[in-house]
C-alpha positions in Angstrom: -140.6 -47.1 -3.6 -143.2 -47.1 -6.2 -146.0 -44.6 -6.0 -149.9 -46.1 -4.1 -152.3 -44.4 -6.1 -155.1 -42.3 -3.7 -158.0 -44.9 -4.2 -155.7 -47.7 -2.6 -153.9 -45.6 -0.1 -156.8 -43.5 1.3 -159.1 -47.3 1.3 -161.5 -47.3 4.3 -159.6 -49.3 7.1 -162.6 -49.4 9.4 -166.6 -49.3 9.3 -166.0 -45.3 10.5 -163.9 -44.8 7.2 -167.4 -46.2 5.0 -167.7 -42.8 3.5 -172.3 -42.8 3.0 -172.9 -46.5 3.7 -173.6 -45.7 6.9 -176.7 -47.9 6.9 -174.5 -50.9 6.2 -171.7 -50.3 8.4 -174.6 -50.2 11.4 -176.3 -53.4 10.6 -173.0 -55.4 10.5 -171.5 -53.9 13.9 -175.1 -54.5 15.6 -174.7 -58.4 14.1 -171.4 -58.7 15.4 -171.7 -57.1 19.0 -174.7 -59.4 19.6 -173.2 -62.4 17.6 -175.8 -63.0 15.2 -173.5 -63.1 12.2 -174.9 -65.2 9.2 -172.6 -67.3 7.0 -173.5 -66.0 3.6 -173.3 -61.9 2.9 -174.0 -60.4 -0.7 -172.8 -56.4 -1.7 -174.8 -55.2 -4.4 -174.1 -51.5 -5.6 -172.8 -49.6 -8.0 -168.6 -49.4 -9.1 -166.6 -47.9 -6.5 -169.2 -47.4 -3.2 -167.0 -49.7 -1.0 -168.4 -52.9 -1.2 -164.8 -55.1 -1.2 -163.4 -52.5 1.1 -166.8 -53.0 3.3 -165.9 -57.1 2.9 -162.3 -56.4 4.1 -163.5 -54.6 7.2 -166.0 -57.2 7.9 -163.5 -60.1 7.6 -160.9 -58.3 9.9 -163.8 -57.6 13.0 -164.6 -61.1 12.3 -160.7 -62.6 12.8 -159.5 -59.5 14.9 -156.5 -61.7 17.8 -157.6 -58.8 19.8 -161.4 -60.5 19.9 -164.7 -60.7 17.6 -164.6 -56.9 17.6 -167.0 -54.9 15.7 -163.7 -52.4 16.2 -160.5 -54.2 14.7 -157.7 -53.2 16.1 -155.6 -52.7 12.7 -152.4 -53.5 14.5 -152.8 -57.6 14.8 -151.1 -59.9 12.1 -154.5 -61.0 11.2 -155.6 -57.2 10.7 -152.5 -56.4 8.7 -152.8 -59.5 6.6 -156.3 -59.0 6.0 -155.5 -55.0 5.2 -152.1 -56.1 2.6 -154.9 -58.6 0.9 -152.2 -61.6 2.0 -154.4 -62.4 5.0 -153.9 -67.1 5.2 -157.8 -67.6 5.8 -159.4 -64.6 4.0 -159.8 -65.8 0.2 -160.7 -63.1 -2.4 -161.7 -64.8 -5.9 -162.2 -62.5 -8.3 -165.7 -64.3 -10.0 -164.5 -63.1 -13.2 -161.4 -65.2 -13.9 -162.8 -68.2 -11.8 -166.4 -68.9 -13.6 -165.9 -72.5 -14.3 -167.4 -75.3 -11.9 -164.0 -77.1 -11.4 -162.8 -73.5 -9.5 -166.0 -74.0 -7.2 -165.4 -77.4 -6.8 -161.9 -77.0 -5.3 -163.3 -73.9 -3.2 -165.9 -76.4 -2.2 -163.1 -78.9 -1.3 -160.9 -76.3 0.7 -164.0 -75.0 2.9 -163.8 -78.2 5.3 -160.7 -77.7 6.5 -160.1 -76.1 9.3 -158.2 -72.2 9.5 -154.8 -72.3 9.9 -154.7 -69.7 12.6 -158.2 -67.2 12.7 -160.9 -67.4 14.1 -163.4 -68.4 10.6 -162.6 -69.1 6.7 -163.8 -66.1 4.7 -164.6 -66.3 1.1 -164.5 -62.7 -0.6 -166.3 -63.3 -4.1 -166.1 -60.4 -6.5 -168.1 -59.7 -9.3 -169.8 -62.8 -8.1 -172.5 -62.7 -10.6 -170.1 -63.8 -13.2 -169.8 -67.2 -12.3 -171.5 -69.8 -14.6 -175.2 -71.5 -13.7 -173.0 -75.0 -13.1 -170.7 -73.0 -10.4 -173.9 -71.7 -9.1 -175.1 -75.6 -8.7 -171.8 -76.2 -6.8 -171.9 -73.6 -4.5 -175.1 -74.5 -3.9 -175.5 -77.3 -1.3 -172.2 -75.4 0.3 -174.5 -72.2 1.0 -177.5 -74.4 2.4 -175.5 -76.1 5.0 -172.0 -74.7 5.5 -169.5 -75.7 8.1 -169.4 -73.4 11.2 -166.0 -72.3 10.9 -167.0 -70.8 7.1 -168.2 -67.5 6.2 -169.1 -66.5 2.4 -169.3 -62.5 0.9 -170.2 -61.7 -2.2 -169.6 -58.8 -4.1 -171.6 -57.9 -7.4 -172.5 -54.9 -9.5 -175.3 -56.6 -11.0 -177.5 -58.7 -9.2 -180.3 -59.5 -10.9 -177.9 -62.2 -13.0 -176.9 -64.6 -9.3 -179.8 -66.9 -9.5 -182.5 -66.6 -7.0 -181.6 -70.1 -5.6 -178.4 -68.2 -4.5 -180.1 -65.2 -3.5 -182.3 -66.3 -1.1 -179.5 -67.9 0.9 -177.7 -64.9 1.5 -178.3 -61.5 3.4 -178.3 -59.2 1.2 -176.9 -55.2 1.8 -177.6 -52.4 -1.1 -174.8 -50.1 -1.3 -175.8 -46.6 -1.8 -174.1 -43.8 -4.5 -172.1 -41.6 -2.2 -173.9 -37.6 -2.2 -172.1 -35.0 -3.8 -171.2 -33.5 -0.6 -170.0 -36.5 1.7 -167.5 -37.0 -1.8 -166.8 -33.4 -1.5 -165.9 -33.3 2.4 -163.9 -36.8 1.9 -161.9 -35.1 -1.1 -160.9 -32.0 1.3 -159.8 -34.5 3.9 -157.6 -36.3 1.5 -156.0 -32.7 -0.4 -155.3 -31.6 3.4 -153.7 -34.7 4.2 -151.7 -34.7 0.6 -150.9 -30.8 1.2 -152.7 -29.9 -2.0 -154.2 -26.4 -2.5 -157.3 -26.9 -4.6 -160.2 -25.1 -4.0 -163.5 -26.4 -2.5 -165.2 -25.2 -6.6 -162.6 -27.2 -8.3 -162.9 -30.7 -5.0 -167.0 -29.9 -6.1 -166.2 -30.6 -10.5 -163.5 -33.7 -9.4 -166.5 -35.3 -7.1 -169.3 -34.6 -9.5 -167.2 -36.5 -12.0 -166.8 -38.9 -9.6 -170.9 -39.9 -10.2 -171.6 -41.5 -6.4 -168.3 -43.4 -6.7 -165.2 -42.8 -4.2 -163.0 -44.8 -6.1 -163.7 -43.0 -9.7 -163.6 -39.6 -7.8 -159.8 -40.5 -5.7 -159.1 -41.9 -9.4 -160.0 -37.8 -11.0 -158.0 -36.2 -8.2 -155.1 -38.4 -9.2 -155.5 -37.3 -12.5 -155.7 -33.4 -11.6 -152.9 -33.7 -9.2 -150.6 -35.4 -11.7 -151.5 -32.6 -14.0 -151.9 -29.5 -12.1 -149.4 -30.5 -9.0 -149.2 -29.3 -5.3 -151.6 -26.2 -6.6 -154.4 -26.2 -8.6 -156.2 -23.6 -10.4 -159.5 -24.3 -11.4 -159.1 -23.1 -14.8 -157.0 -26.3 -15.5 -159.2 -28.6 -13.8 -161.9 -26.9 -16.1 -159.8 -27.8 -19.0 -158.4 -31.1 -18.3 -162.1 -32.6 -17.2 -163.9 -31.0 -20.2 -166.9 -30.0 -18.3 -168.3 -27.0 -18.2 -168.2 -24.4 -15.4 -170.9 -23.7 -13.2 -170.7 -20.4 -13.6 -171.4 -20.4 -16.9 -174.3 -22.3 -16.8 -175.6 -20.8 -13.8 -175.1 -17.3 -15.7 -177.0 -18.7 -18.6 -179.9 -20.0 -16.3 -179.9 -16.3 -14.4 -180.4 -15.0 -18.2 -183.6 -17.5 -18.9 -185.3 -16.0 -15.3 -184.5 -12.7 -16.3 -185.3 -13.3 -19.5 -182.2 -10.9 -20.8 -181.5 -12.6 -24.4 -178.2 -10.8 -24.7 -176.8 -13.0 -21.9 -178.1 -15.8 -23.0 -176.5 -15.5 -26.3 -173.4 -14.8 -25.1 -172.8 -17.1 -22.7 -173.4 -20.2 -25.4 -170.8 -18.4 -27.3 -168.8 -18.8 -24.3 -169.9 -22.7 -24.4 -168.7 -22.7 -28.6 -165.9 -21.0 -28.0 -164.8 -23.4 -24.9 -165.6 -26.6 -27.4 -168.0 -28.4 -25.5 -170.5 -30.4 -26.3 -173.8 -28.6 -26.5 -175.7 -31.8 -25.9 -173.8 -32.3 -23.0 -174.0 -28.5 -21.9 -178.3 -29.2 -22.2 -177.9 -32.1 -19.8 -176.3 -30.1 -17.3 -178.4 -27.4 -18.2 -181.5 -29.8 -17.3 -179.4 -30.2 -14.0 -180.0 -26.4 -12.9 -182.9 -26.1 -13.9 -184.2 -29.6 -11.9 -182.7 -27.9 -9.2 -184.3 -24.9 -9.1 -187.5 -26.5 -9.2 -186.6 -28.6 -6.2 -185.1 -25.6 -4.5 -188.7 -24.1 -5.3 -190.3 -27.0 -3.9 -189.0 -28.8 -1.5 -188.3 -26.6 1.7 -185.0 -28.5 2.6 -183.2 -30.0 -0.7 -180.1 -30.0 0.6 -180.1 -34.2 0.7 -182.0 -34.5 -2.6 -179.6 -32.1 -4.9 -176.3 -33.0 -5.6 -174.8 -29.5 -5.1 -171.9 -27.7 -2.7 -173.4 -25.5 -0.2 -172.4 -22.4 -1.9 -174.1 -23.5 -5.1 -177.4 -24.1 -2.8 -177.2 -20.7 -2.0 -177.3 -19.1 -5.6 -180.3 -21.9 -6.4 -181.7 -20.4 -3.5 -181.7 -16.5 -4.8 -181.9 -17.7 -8.6 -185.5 -19.3 -7.6 -186.9 -16.6 -5.7 -187.1 -14.6 -9.2 -189.3 -17.4 -10.9 -192.3 -19.3 -10.4 -192.4 -23.1 -10.2 -195.0 -23.2 -13.3 -192.5 -21.4 -15.5 -189.5 -23.5 -13.8 -191.7 -26.3 -14.9 -192.0 -25.6 -18.3 -188.4 -24.3 -18.8 -187.4 -28.7 -17.9 -189.5 -29.5 -20.3 -188.7 -28.1 -23.0 -184.9 -28.3 -22.5 -185.7 -32.3 -22.2 -187.2 -32.2 -25.5 -184.7 -29.9 -26.9 -181.5 -32.6 -25.3 -183.2 -35.5 -27.1 -183.4 -33.2 -30.5 -179.5 -32.2 -29.9 -178.5 -36.2 -30.7 -179.7 -35.5 -34.1 -179.4 -32.4 -35.0 -176.7 -30.9 -38.0 -177.5 -27.6 -36.3 -177.0 -27.9 -32.6 -176.0 -24.4 -31.5 -179.0 -23.3 -33.7 -181.3 -25.2 -31.5 -180.2 -24.9 -28.2 -180.4 -21.0 -29.0 -184.1 -21.6 -30.2 -184.9 -23.1 -27.2 -183.4 -20.9 -25.0 -184.9 -18.0 -26.5 -188.1 -19.1 -26.3 -187.4 -19.6 -22.8 -186.7 -16.1 -22.7 -190.1 -14.7 -24.4 -192.2 -17.3 -22.7 -195.2 -15.1 -21.1 -194.9 -15.7 -17.1 -197.2 -18.6 -15.8 -198.7 -16.0 -13.8 -200.6 -14.2 -16.6 -201.3 -17.7 -18.0 -203.5 -18.4 -14.5 -205.1 -15.3 -14.2 -206.3 -16.0 -17.9 -207.7 -19.3 -16.5 -209.5 -17.7 -13.3 -211.1 -15.6 -16.2 -211.9 -18.6 -18.5 -213.7 -20.1 -14.9 -215.6 -16.5 -14.2 -216.3 -17.0 -17.7 -217.9 -20.7 -17.7 -220.2 -19.2 -14.7 -221.3 -16.2 -16.2 -222.4 -18.4 -19.3 -224.2 -20.8 -17.6 -225.9 -17.9 -16.3 -226.3 -15.7 -19.6 -227.6 -19.4 -21.4 -230.4 -19.9 -19.0 -231.7 -16.0 -19.6 -230.9 -16.8 -23.2 -233.5 -20.0 -23.3 -236.2 -17.8 -21.4 -235.9 -14.9 -24.0 -237.4 -15.3 -27.4 -234.8 -12.6 -28.9 -231.9 -14.7 -27.5 -232.1 -17.6 -29.4 -230.0 -19.2 -31.2 -229.8 -18.0 -35.0 -231.7 -20.7 -37.0 -230.5 -21.4 -40.8 -232.2 -19.1 -43.6 -234.5 -21.9 -45.6 -234.4 -20.1 -49.0 -238.6 -20.4 -50.1 -237.8 -22.6 -53.4 -236.4 -25.2 -51.0 -239.9 -26.4 -49.4 -241.9 -25.3 -52.8 -243.3 -28.0 -54.7 -243.4 -27.8 -58.2 -246.0 -25.6 -59.6 -247.9 -25.7 -62.5 -246.6 -25.9 -66.3 -246.5 -22.7 -68.0 -248.7 -21.9 -70.8 -248.4 -19.8 -73.7 -250.3 -17.1 -71.8 -248.1 -17.0 -69.1 -244.9 -16.5 -70.9 -243.4 -13.3 -70.3 -240.4 -11.2 -72.1 -238.0 -9.1 -69.9 -237.2 -6.5 -72.8 -240.5 -6.2 -74.7 -243.6 -5.6 -73.8 -245.5 -4.5 -70.3 -245.9 -7.8 -68.1 -247.3 -8.0 -64.3 -245.3 -8.8 -60.7 -246.7 -12.3 -60.4 -246.3 -13.1 -64.2 -242.3 -12.2 -64.3 -242.3 -14.0 -60.4 -243.2 -17.2 -62.0 -240.7 -17.1 -64.9 -238.3 -16.4 -62.5 -239.4 -19.1 -60.0 -239.6 -21.8 -63.2 -236.1 -20.9 -64.6 -234.6 -20.7 -60.9 -235.6 -24.5 -61.2 -235.1 -25.4 -64.2 -231.4 -24.4 -63.1 -231.7 -26.9 -60.3 -233.0 -29.5 -62.3 -230.0 -29.1 -64.5 -227.3 -29.5 -62.0 -229.0 -32.9 -60.4 -228.9 -34.0 -64.0 -225.7 -33.0 -65.4 -223.6 -31.0 -62.5 -221.4 -29.7 -65.2 -223.3 -27.6 -67.4 -225.5 -27.0 -64.3 -222.6 -25.2 -62.8 -222.2 -23.0 -65.7 -226.0 -22.5 -66.5 -226.6 -20.8 -63.0 -224.0 -17.8 -64.5 -226.3 -17.2 -66.8 -230.1 -14.7 -67.0 -233.1 -15.3 -68.4 -232.9 -12.8 -70.9 -236.3 -13.9 -73.1 -239.2 -16.6 -72.5 -241.6 -17.0 -75.1 -241.2 -21.0 -75.7 -240.1 -22.8 -77.7 -237.7 -19.7 -77.6 -235.6 -19.7 -74.2 -232.9 -16.8 -74.7 -230.2 -17.0 -72.4 -227.7 -14.6 -71.4 -223.5 -14.6 -70.5 -221.2 -11.8 -69.9 -219.7 -11.0 -73.1 -216.1 -12.6 -73.4 -217.0 -15.1 -70.4 -215.8 -18.5 -70.0 -219.5 -19.1 -69.4 -220.6 -17.7 -72.7 -217.3 -20.1 -74.4 -218.3 -22.9 -72.7 -222.7 -22.7 -73.2 -221.8 -22.4 -77.3 -220.4 -25.9 -77.6 -223.5 -27.7 -79.9 -223.3 -30.6 -77.5 -223.8 -28.7 -74.7 -226.9 -27.1 -76.3 -228.2 -30.2 -76.9 -227.9 -31.8 -73.9 -229.6 -28.2 -72.3 -232.3 -28.2 -74.8 -233.3 -31.9 -74.3 -233.2 -31.3 -70.2 -235.2 -28.3 -70.6 -238.0 -30.1 -72.9 -238.0 -33.1 -69.8 -238.9 -30.5 -67.8 -241.4 -27.9 -69.6 -243.2 -30.8 -71.4 -243.2 -29.4 -74.6 -240.1 -28.6 -77.4 -237.9 -25.8 -76.2 -234.9 -24.1 -78.3 -232.5 -22.2 -76.3 -230.3 -19.7 -77.9 -227.1 -18.3 -75.9 -227.0 -14.3 -76.3 -224.4 -12.2 -74.9 -224.9 -9.5 -72.8 -222.9 -6.3 -71.3 -221.9 -7.3 -67.5 -221.6 -3.9 -66.4 -225.1 -2.9 -67.2 -226.9 -5.3 -65.2 -229.9 -2.7 -64.7 -231.3 -3.9 -68.2 -230.5 -7.8 -67.5 -232.1 -9.8 -64.7 -229.7 -11.1 -62.2 -228.1 -14.7 -62.7 -229.0 -17.4 -60.4 -225.7 -17.1 -58.8 -225.9 -13.4 -58.3 -228.9 -14.0 -56.4 -227.1 -16.6 -53.9 -224.4 -14.6 -53.4 -227.2 -11.6 -52.5 -228.9 -14.0 -50.0 -225.8 -15.5 -48.3 -224.1 -11.7 -48.0 -227.5 -10.3 -46.4 -227.7 -13.9 -44.4 -223.9 -13.3 -43.1 -225.0 -9.8 -42.0 -227.9 -10.8 -40.5 -225.4 -14.1 -38.6 -223.0 -11.6 -37.0 -225.5 -8.8 -35.9 -227.0 -11.7 -34.1 -224.2 -13.7 -32.7 -222.7 -9.8 -31.8 -225.6 -9.1 -29.7 -225.5 -12.9 -28.0 -225.6 -12.5 -24.3 -222.8 -15.4 -24.1 -220.5 -13.7 -26.7 -220.8 -10.0 -24.4 -220.2 -11.6 -21.4 -216.9 -13.1 -22.9 -215.7 -10.1 -24.6 -216.4 -8.4 -21.4 -214.8 -10.6 -19.1 -211.4 -11.7 -21.4 -211.3 -8.0 -22.4 -210.7 -9.2 -26.5 -212.5 -8.7 -29.7 -214.3 -10.9 -32.2 -211.8 -11.5 -35.0 -214.1 -14.1 -37.0 -217.6 -15.3 -37.1 -218.1 -18.9 -39.2 -221.9 -19.9 -39.6 -222.2 -23.6 -38.0 -225.8 -24.4 -39.6 -225.5 -27.3 -42.2 -227.1 -25.9 -44.8 -226.0 -26.0 -48.3 -225.2 -22.9 -49.3 -224.2 -24.3 -53.2 -228.3 -24.6 -53.7 -229.3 -22.3 -56.0 
């Protein structure tokens, strides 16, 4: 005698046997009991969830010889023939093989004849979405005005491919994926009937492989029994299905929650030794953390999560040790890592770095505390700003403006006001006037010739006795060599004569940079000195500002850097 696979051996024979489709069973039972049976039905849903089985049960309920009843007797010739798939008045048609309009015309011609011995002629068309447009058009008129003895039951996994004109003439029933606890319970019952020794944990793995399909789960169980025999070991099921051990997943999740980097890395090493795909492992780890989030956020997550009772208890214990914010951050990072693993050349390294990052992330409580501190700071700053606006001493630091920026060019120096730094006595006013005019000259040269001006500002005025203009540069410096160039001197001479309004003979000399007390400072040195003083003043004002003091007091931080935000041009001499 040939072997009958479990999916056929334990096929549902009554509405009570339909697992996970109680909403469909109840509606069909009420329709039969009340006599409100439509002429066309559309069963939609994923593969292996019971669409065709429900169609056969419905056909038995309509044609049972005992009478029209939601509980077929399962003993009369009509029920037995339908169970064996040999009913004379029940036609099961494969829509994928009979797609043409001629097949539908033949079916339409057959509808006109009364059933041979049953109450109704029932046409079950599986994968009806595979019919051609012409075939649907040929069926359309029959569906709209069918004979009283004909009933249609369509089954499909892709209802969106069916024309709207067909959908509008059918009562639609959407079959759901079967929940993991319901699948596991049914597999336990079948294992007892088959006298197979298998743990609930292995049955949960088989049910999870079914992904909501009873047929797929039974096919997987068939495979396990063929490999293991009547005594099934957990390790054999794990190796056969190539699935990650749930205990290993929970162990790594526990390592992340308890911030145990060693435990996490040891777990990943075992994943690698077992030959699992790191991307698949990351996907299952995402599901584990999703379960932790739901356990934390929902009071009764049993109906949402596809886990066994033992796993639910473990998830509750683990979720009690971590906050919801930390779990949400973990899920976000793992989802991002899973996408990166698809094209990564180093999947183990990428996953290790992601999990290590999770073990070292600061707790969400610290982030929440920081946010509260920032809110407190905002309230105190609003008060401090009001006080600062009312107190002149606490005003914002003002940008320093060099006196030369607003000074109009003074009168031209005459030969009587010429001064020398290294010979002859001179008054402070004369020396200051000469220095100011030299600074103004450098400014004008920079505007006319930026290259020469940027070099000239590093020189110092050694002697001012027009027409002789003696300019000193540090001996051996780059700027000295640049200014000795003949063409550069000619350009400087022309610009200086235009500025002073008289002949000028510029002379470049070398000075000792170490003896700064014998030569005046250059324009660049004066600017650096001003900027240093200005920065010190701004830093002092910033440190003493009420808002800064409040921030340091609330957050307990230290000032790392102070940056001026005024728009002053520090390059101006």
